[in-house]
GULUM-469606 format. One record per residue (C-alpha): residue number from 1; residue in one letter; x, y, z. Coordinates in pm, 1 decimal. Each point is the difference from the previous one (the first is absolute). Layout:
<recs>
   num   residuo         c1         c2         c3
   NUM         a          X          Y          Z
...
</recs>
This chain:
<recs>
   num   residuo         c1         c2         c3
     1         m    -2241.1    -1156.3     5111.1
     2         s     -151.2      312.7       63.2
     3         e       95.2      316.5     -234.0
     4         v      273.2      249.5      182.9
     5         k       58.5      344.9      -38.1
     6         i      252.5      103.7     -305.3
     7         w      164.5      358.7       59.3
     8         s       83.3      167.3     -320.8
     9         e       72.2      360.3     -162.1
    10         e      -34.4      102.8     -328.0
    11         f      165.0      317.9     -212.8
    12         g      -69.1      163.8     -251.0
    13         a     -336.6      132.2     -208.4
    14         v     -299.2     -243.0        9.3
    15         t       -2.5       78.0     -380.0
    16         d      331.0     -145.4      -53.3
    17         a       71.4     -354.7     -124.0
    18         p       24.3     -191.2      326.1
    19         i      286.5     -203.8      105.9
    20         l       -4.8     -257.5      272.1
    21         l      326.1      -68.8      206.3
    22         v       22.3     -346.6      111.7
    23         m      308.7      -61.2      255.0
    24         g      146.3     -361.5       71.9
    25         s      -30.4     -236.8      256.2
    26         m       -4.0      135.4      409.4
    27         s       64.3      365.5     -156.5
    28         q     -184.2      348.4       59.4
    29         g     -118.3      189.5     -260.7
    30         v      219.0      279.8       86.5
    31         l      301.9     -210.4     -133.1
    32         w     -108.6      178.3     -324.1
    33         p      175.3      295.5       13.5
    34         d      -97.2      332.0       22.5
    35         e      183.6      154.5     -249.6
    36         f      -69.4     -278.9     -271.6
    37         v     -398.0       10.2       51.6
    38         g       77.8      394.3      -49.7
    39         r      131.0      -73.0     -300.4
    40         l     -296.4     -178.3     -118.2
    41         v     -216.7      260.1      114.8
    42         a      171.3      266.9     -194.1
    43         g      -40.6     -238.3     -301.8
    44         g     -377.6       46.4       22.5
    45         r      -82.0     -299.7      194.6
    46         r     -240.6     -103.6      337.3
    47         v      225.0     -179.4      198.4
    48         i     -139.3     -256.0      290.9
    49         r      199.8     -158.2      233.8
    50         y      -94.3     -230.9      276.2
    51         d      138.3     -202.0      321.7
    52         h      -87.5     -366.1      -30.7
    53         r     -190.9     -160.8      273.6
    54         d      220.5      -70.3      330.6
    55         t      244.1      242.9     -139.5
    56         g       24.9      419.5      104.3
    57         r     -317.0      172.1       68.3
    58         s     -220.2     -270.4     -156.0
    59         e     -204.1     -245.8      225.3
    60         t      185.3     -273.5      159.0
    61         v     -156.4     -325.9       90.9
    62         d       44.0     -327.8      268.2
    63         f       79.1     -213.8     -259.3
    64         a      -56.0     -303.6      242.7
    65         a     -359.8      107.3       53.6
    66         d      -49.7      189.3     -387.9
    67         p      223.4     -189.3     -240.0
    68         y       19.0      101.2     -346.6
    69         t      225.2      -76.9     -304.0
    70         w      160.0      170.2     -269.9
    71         d     -325.9      -23.8     -189.4
    72         d     -153.6      226.6      215.4
    73         i      295.0      256.8      -40.2
    74         k      -44.8        4.7     -371.9
    75         d     -352.0       87.3       40.7
    76         d       75.0      291.5      197.0
    77         v      155.8      133.0     -367.1
    78         y     -414.4        3.6      -89.8
    79         r      -74.9      135.9      321.2
    80         v      220.3      304.7        8.8
    81         l     -123.7       44.9     -368.8
    82         d     -337.7      -34.6      113.4
    83         a       35.2      287.7      261.1
    84         h      123.3      235.1     -216.3
    85         g     -254.0      -80.7     -242.0
    86         l      198.1     -124.0     -261.8
    87         a      -87.8     -260.2     -252.2
    88         a      323.4      -29.4     -101.2
    89         a      395.4      132.7       36.2
    90         h      317.3      -43.0     -137.4
    91         l      146.2     -224.5      258.1
    92         v      387.4       70.5       91.6
    93         c      108.4     -275.0      218.0
    94         h      365.1      -79.1      199.4
    95         s      150.2     -330.8       93.3
    96         a     -310.6     -220.7      164.8
    97         g     -231.5      265.7     -142.4
    98         g      103.4     -111.2     -313.3
    99         l     -129.9     -328.0       45.4
   100         l     -397.9      151.7      113.0
   101         g       73.0      236.4     -311.3
   102         q       38.2     -279.3     -225.8
   103         y     -285.2     -229.6      176.5
   104         v     -202.8      289.1      -48.3
   105         a       70.2       21.7     -379.0
   106         v      -89.5     -348.2      -37.4
   107         e     -305.7      -33.5      232.4
   108         r     -187.4      381.6     -113.0
   109         p      175.7      127.2     -296.3
   110         e     -299.2      252.1      -10.6
   111         r      141.3      186.5      309.2
   112         v      339.4       53.4     -134.7
   113         l       91.7      264.3     -258.2
   114         s      367.9      -87.7        4.1
   115         l      265.2     -215.2      209.3
   116         t      334.3      104.4      133.9
   117         v      165.8     -252.2      211.7
   118         i      330.0      116.3      158.1
   119         g      247.5     -254.2      153.2
   120         s     -210.4     -287.5      -21.4
   121         s      -33.1     -406.3      -47.4
   122         p     -273.7     -147.3     -263.6
   123         l     -294.0     -131.4       88.4
   124         g      -20.2     -331.8       87.0
   125         g      419.4      -32.1       10.2
   126         g       -3.4     -100.8      391.9
   127         e      178.5      263.2       88.0
   128         g      -45.5      -44.3      363.2
   129         r       85.8     -361.2       -9.5
   130         v      319.7      117.5     -214.2
   131         i      151.4      231.2      288.5
   132         m     -114.3     -252.7      277.5
   133         r      195.6     -283.0     -159.9
   134         a      294.9      248.3       -6.8
   135         l       14.9      118.1      315.5
   136         t      -39.4     -331.3      134.1
   137         g      245.9     -164.9     -210.4
   138         q     -212.8     -244.4     -208.2
   139         p       55.9      -53.0     -375.7
   140         q     -205.8      148.6     -265.7
   141         p     -196.6     -211.1     -175.8
   142         e       81.2        7.4     -409.3
   143         g     -195.8      318.7     -141.9
   144         s       -8.1      217.7      293.8
   145         l      -21.0      351.2       22.3
   146         p      403.0      135.0       40.8
   147         e       83.0       28.4      359.2
   148         p       75.4      316.0      173.9
   149         a      329.8      153.0       13.2
   150         p      242.7     -173.1      260.3
   151         e       27.6      312.6      227.5
   152         f     -390.0      -11.3       37.4
   153         v        1.1     -367.2       95.3
   154         a      280.3       60.3      252.4
   155         f     -168.1      313.6      123.4
   156         y     -375.0     -160.7       68.4
   157         r      184.5     -314.6      136.2
   158         a      174.9      209.9      297.6
   159         l     -326.7      215.1       74.4
   160         l     -216.0     -324.5       18.5
   161         a      267.8     -142.7      232.4
   162         a       16.4      360.1      211.7
   163         p     -175.9       99.0      298.1
   164         p     -294.5      227.8      -29.5
   165         p      143.3      411.0       56.1
   166         a      -43.3      100.3      333.2
   167         d     -125.0      376.7      -41.3
   168         r      -98.4      235.0     -280.1
   169         r      376.5       74.8      -82.2
   170         a       66.0     -348.7      -66.0
   171         r     -282.9      -47.3     -203.4
   172         i       65.5      287.6     -220.1
   173         d      337.9      -92.2      -50.1
   174         g      -76.4     -348.5     -147.1
   175         m     -232.5      151.0     -211.0
   176         i      251.7      223.6     -150.5
   177         a      238.4     -288.7      -36.9
   178         e     -247.0     -187.1     -187.8
   179         q     -102.7      325.8     -199.1
   180         r      380.2        2.5      -62.7
   181         l      -16.6     -372.3     -124.7
   182         l     -252.0       69.6     -253.8
   183         h      135.6      306.8     -111.5
   184         g      242.3     -187.0     -187.2
   185         t      329.8       83.8      -69.5
   186         g      -43.9      198.3     -322.5
   187         l      -30.6      341.8      145.2
   188         p      110.0      182.0      319.7
   189         f     -197.8      -60.4      313.3
   190         d     -169.5      317.9      196.1
   191         e       26.6     -128.6      370.1
   192         d     -153.8      315.6      141.2
   193         a     -294.1       -0.9     -258.1
   194         a      -13.1     -348.2       65.2
   195         r      -57.6       54.9      393.9
   196         r     -246.5      257.0      -79.4
   197         l     -213.9     -206.4     -223.5
   198         q        8.2     -312.9      262.4
   199         e      -32.7      238.7      284.9
   200         r     -342.0       78.4     -179.0
   201         i     -104.6     -360.8      -71.6
   202         h       55.1     -105.2      334.7
   203         d     -192.7      333.8      170.9
   204         r     -314.1      -21.5     -218.2
   205         a      -59.3     -398.9       54.5
   206         r     -278.9     -118.9      218.8
   207         d      201.9     -293.6       88.5
   208         l      325.5      -76.5     -159.4
   209         s       34.3     -374.0       79.2
   210         a     -358.2      -45.3     -190.1
   211         v      168.0      -10.6     -376.1
   212         a      116.2     -341.5      116.1
   213         n     -360.9      -82.7      -46.1
   214         h       80.4      -31.4     -398.8
   215         r      220.7     -251.5       45.4
   216         l     -311.0     -183.1      157.0
   217         a     -224.5       83.2     -266.5
   218         a      236.2     -176.2     -217.3
   219         a      -41.7     -301.7      166.6
   220         a     -370.9       49.7       99.4
   221         g     -203.0     -133.6     -319.6
   222         p       86.5     -176.2     -329.8
   223         d      296.2      158.0     -264.9
   224         f     -104.4      345.9       -5.9
   225         e      201.5      -23.9     -369.8
   226         p     -199.3     -154.8     -292.6
   227         v      261.0     -155.9     -254.6
   228         d       63.4       64.3     -364.5
   229         v     -273.5      294.5      -25.2
   230         l      199.0      330.4      -96.1
   231         h      -99.2      -75.3     -361.2
   232         r     -355.6       89.6       94.3
   233         v      138.1      348.2       76.3
   234         t     -123.2      269.0     -242.1
   235         a       89.4      295.1      184.2
   236         r      292.5      184.9     -146.5
   237         t      277.2     -106.3      213.0
   238         l      328.2      172.2      100.1
   239         v      253.0     -212.8      186.5
   240         v      298.9      192.5      210.5
   241         e      302.9     -184.7      179.1
   242         g      267.6      175.3      115.5
   243         g      403.0      -96.6     -159.3
   244         h       79.7      -86.0      384.7
   245         e     -298.6     -179.5      101.2
   246         p       73.3     -197.3      327.6
   247         a     -328.6     -161.6       66.3
   248         k     -138.3     -119.1     -336.7
   249         p      280.8       -5.9     -271.9
   250         g     -109.9      -56.4     -329.3
   251         h     -360.2      -38.7       75.5
   252         g     -151.7      293.3     -183.0
   253         a      149.1     -149.0     -331.8
   254         l     -228.8     -331.3       94.8
   255         i     -318.2      218.5       60.2
   256         a       82.0      180.2     -334.2
   257         e        9.8     -289.7     -178.0
   258         q     -310.2     -149.7      174.7
   259         i     -241.0      288.1      -90.8
   260         p      -82.2       80.8     -379.7
   261         g      144.3      336.3     -108.2
   262         a      168.0       83.1      334.6
   263         r      296.8      215.6       -8.1
   264         l      306.3      -21.6      233.5
   265         m      181.8      272.7      140.6
   266         i      334.0      -33.2      208.6
   267         v      118.5      309.9      226.4
   268         a      368.0       12.1      -19.9
   269         g      111.5      -18.5      371.0
   270         m     -337.0      -50.4      170.2
   271         g      -57.6     -282.1      264.2
   272         h     -309.2     -129.2      158.6
   273         t      -92.8      366.7      122.5
   274         l     -106.7      326.9     -190.7
   275         p      303.4      293.6      113.1
   276         p      -19.9      372.4     -111.0
   277         e      255.2     -130.8     -309.6
   278         v     -237.5     -171.9     -159.9
   279         h     -353.9      200.3       54.0
   280         d       35.4      226.0     -323.5
   281         e       54.0     -325.3     -200.4
   282         l     -256.6     -219.3      133.0
   283         a     -251.9      277.3        5.2
   284         a       61.5      112.2     -319.2
   285         a      -21.1     -389.6     -132.8
   286         v     -326.4      -29.8      209.4
   287         l     -149.4      343.3     -135.6
   288         t       46.3     -137.2     -369.0
   289         h     -102.0     -324.7      108.7
   290         t     -356.7      133.7      148.4
   291         a      -40.4      277.6     -321.0
   292         g     -315.5      -47.1     -207.6
</recs>
């Protein structure tokens, strides 16, 4: 596999404590809200966010000719750190980005000053298999992770059966519908703000369809998630879950149980996204966690 060019940007003073924001699967770095980033910078942090390969402004690939795996996506974390001259950073990770952060904390603990995992699942828990079994109606084996909420399952079943959107407006409408689902039901949904965000995501992508390569990457190699390794995490860890999480309900507690000394924080009203109503609480928690 050849290396790809990864887009990133940083904010704050280079002398401040560094935070690397790692977003989830098929997601651009700008899904870390500007307002949330601004609060971290105002709190004295150097903040870096980046687009995963095949998303946003990062390079897209011909997967058939040059396939990669989620191990390669994980290794991009190191490449971004290296590109910004960082031997280590505080990792703040969302959704599947939390799996990347957990893996990095196990594999290269010297590169992780602290770990914050938001809306994620425990490494080695087989989250992807649980979701696929739920979508296809297969029974879950005993001991599996909790299933996503029924509305999550219904939405993605319908999405998988629907024809692809015909034009920009239809694509953006579909992206807003997905954001509404992931937002959950605990807080009001601002459709105008969602449209502005999804238009930005749509229009800054080199190739919006390339994000599907992340699914191919999950099937392209051996299981990305090593099992029964979270007890090896030595980084100070904060686990955050929304009180209205539709995708991975209860998964945060399972992460916190397995990482020694980890602290679990439940954010009332929050679903699987990062709406303005939670920015103050979330930024304050991250600033406290990354202090010292």
